[in-house]
Each structure stands twice: as structure tokens, then as C-alpha cells.
N, C-alpha and C positions, 0 to 999 in steps of 0.2 A: 347354617353357616355362621350367622351372627352369634347365636347362642353357643356354638362351639368355640368361637374366639373368646367369648366372655367367660365361659366355664373353665377353659384352659388357663386363662389368666388367673382366675381364682385358685385353680388347682396348683399352679406354680407358686403363688403367694403362700397358700396354706402349707405347701411342702417346705418352703424355706423357713417359714415360721416354726414348723415342727422341728426342723433341724436345729435352728437357733435355740430352741428350748431344751435340747438335750444337754446332759452333763458331760464332763470331760472323759468319763469312763467310756462313753459311746465313741468319742473321737479317738481315744487311745486304742480301742479294741475292735470296733466294728466299721467305722466310717472311713472312706477314702474321698479326698477332695474331688478327684476326677470323676468318681462314680456319682457323687451328688450333683456335680455340674452337668454330667451326662443326662441324669434324670430330668433336670430342670430344662435342658435345651432339647436334645434329640428325642428323648422319650415323650416329652410334652408335645412335640410336633406330631408324633405318631398318634397320640391321644386326640389332639385337635383335629387331625385328619379323619380319625374314626368317628368322632361325635359331631363332625361338621357335615361336609357334603356327602361323605361315604354313607353315613346313616340315612340321610335323605334319599340317596339313590337306592340303597338297599330296601327301604320301606316302599319306594315307588315300584321297583321291579317285583318284589314279593307280592305287593297288592295286585299288580298286573297278572301275576301267576295265579293267584287264588280267584280273581274275578273271571279270568279266562276259563277256568275249570267250572265255575258256577254257571256261566253261560252254556258251557258244553253239556252239563247235566240237564239243563232245561231243554236243550234241543234234542240230543240223542244220548240218553243216559248210558246205553250199552257201550258206546264208543269211549265215553269219558271214563267209565268204570274200568274198562280194559287198560286205559292209559295209567290209571292210578297204581296198577300192578308194578309199573316201572319206577314210580316215585320213591318207594323204600330203598331201591338200589341206588337211585340218584342221591338220596339223603345220606346213605352210608358212604358213598363216594365223596360227597361234599363234606361230610363231617370228618372223615379220615383226612382229607386234604387240609381242612382247617386246622386240625390238631397238629399235623406234621408241620405245616407252615408256621404255626405259633411257636412250636418247640424250636424249630430252626431259627426263627426270628429272635427268640430269647437268647439263644446261644450266640447268634451273630451280634446282638447288642452288647453282650458281655465281652466279646472279643474286641469290638470297637471301643468299649469303655476302657479296656486295658490299654489299648493304643492311646486313647485320650489321656490316660494317667501318665504315660511316658512323655507325651508332648507337654502336658501341664508342668511336670517336674522340670523338664529341660528349659522351657521358656521362662518359668518363674525364677529359675536359678541360672539365667543366661550368662551372668558374669562369671560364675563358677565354671560353667561349661566352656566358655571361651578361655578362661585362665588355664584350664587343664587340657585344652585342645580336644574336648570330648564330643565334638560335633558328629564325627563319623560313628562313634559308639552309640550316641543317642539315635541317630538315623537308623542304624542297624537294628537296634532294639525296637524301634518303632515299626520297622519293616516286618520283623518277626511276628509282632502282634497282628499286623494287617494280614499276614499270610493265613492265620487261623480263620479270620473272617472270610477270606477268599475261598477256603475249602468249604466252609458252611454255605457260602453263596452258590457254589456249584451244585450242592445238594438241593438247595431251594429251587434252582432252575429246573432240575429234573422233577421235583415234587410238583411244581407249578404246571409243568407240561403234562404230567400224568393226571393231575387233578382236573384241569380244565378240559383236556382231551377226553377223559373218561366221562365227564358231564355231557359234553356234546356228542360223544359216541353213544351214550345211552339215549340221548334225545333222538338221534337218527334211528336207533332201533325202535323206539316208541312210535315214531312217525311211520316207519315201515309196517309195523304191526297194525297201526290205525288204518293205513291205506288198504291193507289186505282184508281186514275185518269189515271195512266200509263197503268193499266190493261185494262181500257176502250179504250184508244187510240190504244193499240196494238191489241185488239180484233176487233176494227173497221178497222184496216189496215192503220190508219193515220201515224203510225210510226212503228219501229221494236224494238225488245228488246235491241239491241246494243245502239241505239240512246237514248232510254228511260233510259238505265243504265248510259250512259254518263251524261245525265242531272241530274239524281238522285245523282250520285257520286259527281258531281260538286256542287250541292246544299247542299249535306251533308257536304262536306268539307268547304263550305262557312259558313254553320251553325256552325260547330265546330270552325271555325276561329272567328266568331262573339262571340261565348261563351268564347273563349280564350282572345278576346279583352276586354271583360267586366271587369275582375280584373285590367287590365292595365288602362282602362278608369276610374275606381274607384280610382286608385292611382293618376291619373292625376287630378281628382276632389279634392282629398285631398291636392295635391300640389297647386292647384289654391286657395283653402281655406287658406292654409298656406301663400301663396304669397300675399294674399289680404292685410294683416296687414303690411307686409314688404313694398309692393309697395305704400301703402297709406302714409307711413312715407317718402318714397323717393320722391313721387310726390307732397306732400304737401309743400308749400313754408314755409320757416322758419318763426317763429314768431318774429324774431329780428326786432326791429324798424329800426336799422341801420346795414348795412352789415359790416363785420369785416374790409374790405378794404376801406370803404367810409369815407370821412372826411379829415381833414388836419392834418399834423404832424408838430408841432412847431419845429423850428431849435434849440431852447434852452429852457430848463425848469428850473425854480428856485425852484418851489414846493409850491407856495402859494395856499391854498385851501380856498374857501368861499362857504358856504351854504347861499343862499339868498331867504328867504320866501318860503322854501320848504314844500310842503304838499305831503303826501304819505300814501297809504294803500296797503296792499298785495291783489292781485286779488282774493285769496282764502278767504279773510276776509272782513267784512264790516267796522270794526272800523278803525279809522285813527291812524297810527303810529306816524306821524309827522304832526303838524299843524303850519304853518308859522315858521318853524325852521330856525334860522339864527345864524351863527357864522363864525369866520374866523380863519385860522391857518397860521401863518407866516412861511415862508420858513426856513428850518433848525432848527425848534423848535420841542421840544417833547411835544406832546399833548395827554392827557388821557381822555377818555370818561368813566364816572363813573355812575352807576345806577343799580337798581335792575333787576332781570331776566325779560326779556320781555319788557324792556324799550326802546329798539331800538338801542343798542350799535352795534350789528353785522350788523344791517340794515344800519347804517352810513357807515360802511366799504363797504358793498355790493353796495351802491349807488355811492361811490367814484370809485369803479371798474366798474360801469355801468352794474351791474347785473340787476338792476331795474331802471326805469326812474321815476322822480317825476311827480305827477299829476299836480302840478303847482309849480312855482318858478324855480330857477336855481342853478346849482352847477358849480362853476367856478374854473378853474386851470389857475393861472397867468392871470386872467381876461378873459379867453376864456371859453365859455359854453362847458361843456363836450360833449354835443350832436353834436357839430361841429367838434370834434376831431376824428381822425381815431381810432377805438376801439382797434384794435390789437396793434397799436403803443402806445396807452395810457397805456395799461396793461403792456407793456414791460418796461415802465418807473417806475414801482412799484416793490418794494421788499416786499414780503408777508411772515409773520409768522402767520399761521392760528391757530385758537383756537383748532382745532382737526387736528394735523399734519398728512399728508398722504404720504407714500412712495410707490413706485411701485415695482413690482417684477422684478427688473432689477438690474444692477450693481450700486455700489455707484457712480461711475462716471456718468452713465446715469441719475441717479436721480438728481445729482447736475446740470447737463446740462439742466434740465427742467427750471432752473432759468435763464440760459443764454446759448442758443444753441451754440453760436460761441466762448464760453470761451476756453481759452488755458489751458493746464495742470497746468501751474503756477497759473492761476486764480482759478482753481479747488482746488489746494492745499491751497491757501489763504482763500478760502471760508470755507474749512474744519477746518483750524486753527482757524478762527474766531468763528466757531461753537464749538471749543474745542474738536474735535474728530479726528484730524489729527494723533496724536500720537497713538490713539486706532486703527485707520484704517490701518496704516502701519504695525501694528503687526499681522494683519490677514494674513492667508496663501496666499491669492490672492490679498491682498492690496485693491487698489481702484477698482479692477475688481471683488471683492466679490459680490455675488448675495445677494441682500437684501431680507429677508424673509418677507412675508406679515404680519404675526401676531407677529413678534418680537417687543421688546420694543426699537425701534430705533428712537423715536420721537425727540431726541436731534439733530439728523442729519438734521431735517427740518430747524433748525435755520440757515442753510446755506443761506436761503433766506435773512437773515439780512445782510449778507456780501454784497449782491448785491445791498443793499441800497446805498453803496458808489459808485456803478456803475450807479445806477438809481438816480432819483431826489426825489423820495418819499419813505418813509418806512411806511408800514401799518401793524398793528398787531391787531388781534381779541382777544388777550388774556385778555386784560383789567382786570376787577375785578371778573372774574369767579372764584369761590372758588375752583373748581376742577382743575384749571390750575396750572401747576407747577410754572408758572411765577407770580402767584398772589401776592406772598410775595416779589417779587423782581422788579416788574414793575416800581415802583417809586424810586428804589435805584440804579439800574445799567442798563447798556445798554443791549439790547437783545443779544448782541454778547458775553457777559461775563458770560453766564450761566454755572454752573458746570454740568459736565456730568459723574462724577465718579459713581454715583448710577446707572445711566442708563447703563454704561459700565459693571458694575458688573452683572446686570440682564441679559444683552445681552450675556455676556460670559457664564453665568450659563445655559441659554437656548441653546447656541451653544454646550456646553458640553453634555447636555441632548440629543441633536440631534446626536452628534458623538457616544455617548456611547450606547444609547438605540435603535437607528433607523438605524442601518447599514443595507445594502442590504441583509445580511444573515438572518435577522429576517423576511423577507417577505415570504409569502407562495408561493409555485410554482403554476403554472396554474392548476386549478381543472380538474379532468377527467370528461368524459361525464356522468359517473354514479353518480358522485357527483351533477351534474346539474340535473339529473333525480330525485334525492332524493328531490330536492327543490319542485317538483311538486307531491310528493307522496300523500299529502292529497287530491289531485284531481283525484285519479285513477278511481273513479266511473264515473266522467265526461269523462275521457279518454276512458273508455270502451264504453260508449254510443256514443261518438264522433267517435270512431273507427268502430263501427257497421255501422254508417251512411257512413263513408269513404269507408268501404269495399263494401257496396252496391253501392255506387257511382262509385267505380272502376270497378265493374262487368258490369255496363251498356254498356260501349263501346264494349267489346268483344261479349256480347250477341247481341248487335245491329249489329255488323259485321256478326254474324251468321245469323241473320234475313235477311240481305242484300244478302248473298250467296244463301239462299233459294229462295229469290225473283228472283235472276238472273236465277236460274235453272227453276223456274216456267215460266219465260218469254219465254223460248225456248221450252216449252212443246207444242206438237202438239195439245193436247186436250185443247181448249180454255176455256171450262167450268171449267175444273180442275185448269187451270191457274188462273182463276178469283177467285175461292174459296181459293186457297192457298195464293194469294195476299191479299184477304180480311182478312184472318186469321192473316197474318203478320201485317197488318194495325191495327187490333184490339189489337194485342199485344203491338204495339208501343203506341197506345192510353192509354193502361193500364200503360205502363212505364211512360208516361207523367203525369199520375195521381199521381203515387208514387214518382216521382222525387222531387217534392217540399218538402214533409216531410223528404225525405232522406237527402237533402242538408241542411234543417233546423237542423236535428239531428246532422249532421257533423259539421256545422259551428257554431251553437249556443254553443254546449258543448266544442268544441275546443277553441272558443273565450273566453268562460267563464273560461276555464282552463288557457288560456294565460293571461287574465286580472287578475285573482287571483294570478298567478305567478308573474306578473310584480308588483302587489301591495306588495306581500311578499318580493320580491327582493329589491324593493325600500326601504321598511320599514326596512328590515334587514341591508341594506347598510347604511341607515341614522343612525340607532341605533349603528352600528359598528363604524361609524365615530365619534359619540358623546362619545364613550368609550375610545378614544385615549388620550394619554398624550398631553399636550400643545405643547411640542417640535415637535410632529408629524406634526402639522399644519405649522411648519416652513420650512418643506421640499418644494423644488421648485414645485414638482408635486402635492402638497396638498394645493394649493391656493384655495380660495373660488370659483373662477370661474372654476377651474379644477374639484373640487369635485362636484359642482352642475351640471356641464355638464356631468360628469361621472354618477351621479345618474339618469339622464334622458336617456343617450345613452346606458349604459351598461345593464340596466334592459330591455330595448327594444330589444337589441341584444340577451339576454338570452331567452326572450319570442320567438323571431324569430327562435332561434336555436331549441327550444324544441316544444312548442305548434304549431307554424305555420308550421314548417318543418315536424313535426310528422304527421299532417293531410295529407299533400301531400305524404309522404312516405307510409303511410298505404293505401291510395287510389291507388298509383302506384303499390305497392306490390299485392294488390287485383286484379288490372287490369292484371298484368303480370301472376299471378297464373291462373286466369280464362282463359286467352288467351292460356297459355301452355296446360291446360287441354283440351280445345277445339281443339287446333292444334294437339296434340298427339292422340286424339281420332279419328281424321280423317286420318292423315298420319304422323306417327312418323318420317319417313325419311325426308320429306320436312321440318318438324319442326326442326329437328336436324341440317339440313343445315343452316337454318336461324339463329338458336341459335349460331352456330359456328362463326357468324359475330358479336355477341354481345360484345366480349372483345374490338374490335376496336371501336365500336360505344360508348361503355361506357367510354373507355379511352379518346376519343376525347371530350365527354361531360364533363367529370371530369376536363380535362384541361381547357375547356372554363369556367366552374364555378369557378375554383380556381382563375383565373385571373379576373373574374367578381367581386370577393370579394374586389379586390383592388380599384374598382372605387368609393368606399366611401372615398378614400383618406387615408392618414396617420392619423389615429384617434387621435394619440397623438399630431400631429401638429394642428389639429382642437381644441384639448383641450387647447393647449397653446394660440391659437388665441382667444378662448373664454375667457381665463383668462385675456388677455390684454383688451378685451372689457369690462369685468366685472369691472376691476380696474378703467378704465376710467370713466364708468358711476357712479360707487360708489363714485368717487372722482371728480365729474364733476366740482365743484367749483375750485379745485386746477388746473385741466386741463385748464379751462377757464382763471383763474388768470394768468397763465404763457403763455397763447396763444399757448398751446401745442396740439391743435387739429390735425394739420398736422403731427406732430411727432407721435402721437398715431395712426393715420390712416396709416402712413408708416410702423410702427411696426406691426400693424395688418395685412397689406397686405403682409409683409415679411413672417409672419407665414402661411398665406394662400397659398403662392406660393410653399411651400415645397411639399405638396402632388401632386401638378399639374405636377411636373417634372417627376413623375412616370407614369402618365396617358397615355402618347403617346405609350410607349413600351408595357404597359399592354393592351392597346386597340388593338394593332397589334396582339399580341399573343392570346388574347381572340377571335379576329375575325378569326384567323387561326384555333383555336380550334373549333369554331362554324361551320366554313365551312367544316372542316374535319368530324365533327359529322354528318352533313347533307349529305356529300359525302358518308360516310360509310352506312348511312341509306338507301339511294337510291340504292347503290350497293347491299345491303342485299335484298331489294325488287326485284331487277333485277335477282339476283342469285336464289331467291326463285321461281320466275315465270319461269325462264329457267329450273330449276330442276323439277318443277311441270309439265311443258310441256313434258319433257323427260319421266317422270314417266307415264304421260297420254298416250303417244304414245306406251309404252311398256306393259301397263297393262290395265285392264278393269275399272280402277278407273274413277269416274266421276269428272268433273271439280269442 
């Protein structure tokens, strides 16, 4: 579990680093922000689940399976060899089940990723959505994406029921065959009842272990499917034609730029943007590129920054071809004021440091003064340590990049003649450093006031009760009833099977061989009948509970998304309500609610049915022995609860992962800004810092959980020993049969 947490953290980090190393062609043609975030959050959770406790459980149960057969071969090899005839059938059934579940899981993840894309676009552009009253349209589009996942969920429920039911059905057939052949061997004198019983018990527990390994193997298959997209990104070489560190760094830059016969077209389009473009910009001069939308103004800036390479021709800096220069060094020489300013959910100081990582506080102050925001910033309660909100109107702060033009040799602006830009009317009249910010300050102050007045912690609802969660699934109560019927019948199988085994043991010690053979044949036929009904029982259980869970997760996601779009603009300015945090919450919280209700309810009903059936059978035979065993239950249950409570912590600090996802989301959404400032390593370091927080708790939780699990196993074995000892005492003092 601990290694799963740590490996997944490294996997998340390497994935983000690989994405940040990609060139702009990748983001233009292949990547979607929502898919990348989905891989970092939801897919990583599946991978962590697979390589964490699921792998441990799978190894444990498979080891139990093989050891049981080894003991069987040592005792009565004929019986064990006969059992192996069923193993290939079970392997085929299990393999088919795993493949089908993996395929459905991949398709389901793609459908949820599409829904996540819709949510990400709506939340990140919430002002535009509100301006055009597009909430209902966004909700409807989100719902249509969820419906695709719902259909796939129904299929996975049937597949799960058939897969698990077939596994247990084949096990019942194997046990029936074992009993029948054992009676023949005992009757012929090839073995005795004790050895036959030893083999049967070992094979039975091996079969149970294989059945218990199946869900864990399915989870591992889901993890492998989720890891495929993550590893493909990590293992694929970057599409950059030049590595960030390759090339030369000139000792001094004056800033003369020349385009010489440049031809260029975007990889995603066939038409040429530039054909034999040539012009020269002298060092220290102001140069404006003017033209209609789509004429290539932004493309000129992108090519100077080497986001794209010309198909032919050259771009020169002080007479040096840009292709020969170190890319990271080149971008560090440029001061950028982009057409669409982007700020990260960090402090004002941290945002300014994106322009120059080693800047002193005096330089930071000078940059803020040049951007005309210093007087505004120092009036804030936390000054330069104020957290910048994602959706606040702080675009004037981005003009800090202009100040670094005095530290750099080039100043680049994408504002040009875009009519929507605030700078369109002043680009030819004043320096970029002299822009007024009073209007922006007023808007920012107003939004901060809304945040303080309307969104205080007192206005948040407390954690809902379990009954409030149950109400969310109220429309699915018919499915819950049908699923519970299947779960109760599935729970009754194990105690009734144990009852059949005890009758078999009694029959093996019967002196009348013909009577023994008849009783064993009857029990074998009962097991065959159980095998026949096992498949429909598990289909009934898993199909309806899966349907219940999928409808619940659809309702919860839709309700959460609708609730998000009903909030005031100021609500989105809170640190915890960034786009990355909200989209991650939409994916993770809905899954947790389904796990709490639908998934856990199925297991609870099955276990309650098993317990009640076992109690009824036990008390009907000997209430005293049953009472002694039940007296040990509090210790067993307490240890098991302790184990499970600490196992919950192995998902890590959920809020820490939310913050890490927010960092990744901001970086991908503003990839041009990140690349322009060469901030890939800075983003990766911040992301790693957020991932390290939950890892600190894992070691202690692992030890406590291990102690809890060991204690639960210890008390279980003690209860068995006490029950056997007390039963032997009762047997010696009364005429009761074993």
C-alpha cells in the first residue's frame, strides 16, 4: 500500500513532466486539457488501487490457491488431479471476464473524460457561460456525456455478474465431482475419510481464494487499462525538434530580429500562413504587427518564441538562427505580455517570479510599480503574499512581464490590434508599462468584497448524514430490492455449502459403504444444482446494484455540476474552487458516494445474509457452541474495523490531491505561458510538493492497518480454536455427534 502510494505519486509527476515537455503541435492536434487532467486524477487513482492493496490481496489469494493444491497432491493426488481438469475452464472464464471488464472500463473512462471536458470548459469560462445564460446548455451537454457512461455501466454489471457467477459455478461443479470421486476412492480402500476430507477442504479453500482473487484481478486489469494512457505519454519521446537544453547561449543580446524568407503552415491545417515572409526589427525599436483576424499576428510571436519551426527560411536573432540557440535560454531573454493574460492560483510574489525566478524582492516591487499595481497590492491584508484567485479580474498584474523587458533584451506583446484587448487603444500611444489599472482595481475590490461578505465558512453546509446520502438513491429502490434478493441468496450459499460438507464428513465415516455412497451422491447433486443457480444469482446481484450505482453517480455528478453553475461569481474566486479542484471533485466525490452506497450496500447485504444463515444453522445444531464462538465476535469485529479505518487513509489526503490536480490543470490550460517563461521545472516542483503531503501519513497508517489486520486474523483463529475445543468437550460429555 505504501509503495502503491509512492509509485503513483511518481507516476503522476512523470506524466505531468512529459506533458509539459511536449511542443505546441501536440497541444494543437492531440491533447485535450480535460483528458490530461482525467489521467492525472481518476486514472491515477485506479492505478494506485491496482498496485496498492489489490495487488497484495491478489498475491495472497493466489498463493493460497497454489499452496492448497500442493497439499492436496501430497495427500491424495488422484483427487487433486481430477480437480485440475476444471482449472482450465475457470482460467478461460476468468480471463474472458478480465478482458471484457477491461474493455468496458476503458470505454467508460473515455465517456467520463468527455463529460469532464464539458465541465472543465464551462467552469473555466464561467463568466462567458453566465453572460450568455448558457447554464442549461452546459448541463444538457454534460448529461448527454454521462448517459454514454451509464450505458457502459449497465453492460459492466452484467459482465461482472456472469464472470463471478461462472467462477463460483465452476467451483461448485468441481466440489461435486470431488465428493463423488472421493466416495469411490474411500469405498475401494485407496484412501480414508480423513485424507479425503483434507484434500477436499484444501481444494475448497483454494477455490474460495481463487474466487476472492477475481475482483482484485479485475481491479488490477482496470489499473492496467488506466496506466496504458499514462505510460504511453511517459514512454513516448517528446515531439520537440530541439531539447530545452540543446544549443548555444550568446554572451550578449542586443535584440535585432529578422525573418528571412519564412514559409509556415500549422500541422493541423493545409493552407500556408506565411509564404516567403521577410522583415527586420532593429534592436530597441517598437514594432507593431497589424492585420485582420487570422492573418498571422500571433503566429509571428509564437515563431519568435520557437513554439513552431518554419517549413523553410530562417528566423535570426542578432544574426544567429534561432534553431541553433538554447531554447530555455532564448525564452528567458524575452518579456511577454500575452493577448490573454494568465495568472496561477499562487501568491502575487510567486506569479511575478514566473517572469524571473531569481528576482529579489526589490525587483519584484519594481515590476509591480511598473505594472501600476504596487499601491493596490500593499493595501491588501497579506500584501504580496495574497493568494491570486483564478477567475478574478487581475489581468493588469500580468503586465509585470513588461518590466522584465528592461532585464531582458526583447519585449514581445500579442496584444497588437485585437479589438477585445484593453491595450488596443493605447498600443501606439504609450508604453506597455504605463497602463491604467484603476478600473481593474475597482472590479477586483468588488469581487473580493463579495468573497468576504457572501462566502464565509459559516455559509457552508455541514457534512451530510448517511440518510441524506441514501435519499439520493431513492428512485432506484426497485433495483436495490432486486439486487438485495440476489445478494441474500449469494450470502446463503457459503453456510449451506458448509452444512453439506459436514454431512459429507459424517458420511465418510459411516460403516455402511452403500449408504455412504448414496449420501455423497445426493450432496454432489445438490452442489451441481447450486452451480446452476449461482450464475443468475450473481447476475441479479451485480447487474441491479451496478445499475443502481451508475444511476447514482450520474445523478450526483449532474446535481453537483448544476449546483456549481448556480453559484455567484465570487464563489469561484475561493482557493478551493479553482477549475482543477472542482472538476477533480466532480469525478472523485461522485465515485466515493457510489462506493459508499451502492457498492458497499451489496457487500453488506450479502454478509448479513451469510451471518444470519450461519447463526440459524449453528444454533439449530448446538446453541452452546454457537454462543461461545459469538462471544469472540466483538474482538474480531473491533480489529477488522480498526484495519478498515486506517485503510481508508491509503487514498492519501484527498484535498492534497485536489490541490495537486489544480496545479496541473492551470499549467496545461496556460501551457503557452508556462513555456514562455520556461516554468516547466517550477510547475513540476510545485506539483511534486502537493503530492508529497499525503505520503507523509502513509507509513504510520500502514503500520497501524497492518497491526489491525494481524489482530483480526489472530482473533479469528482463536475463535476457531476455542470453538473446536469447546465442541470436543461437549462431545466427550454428551451423545452429540461431531
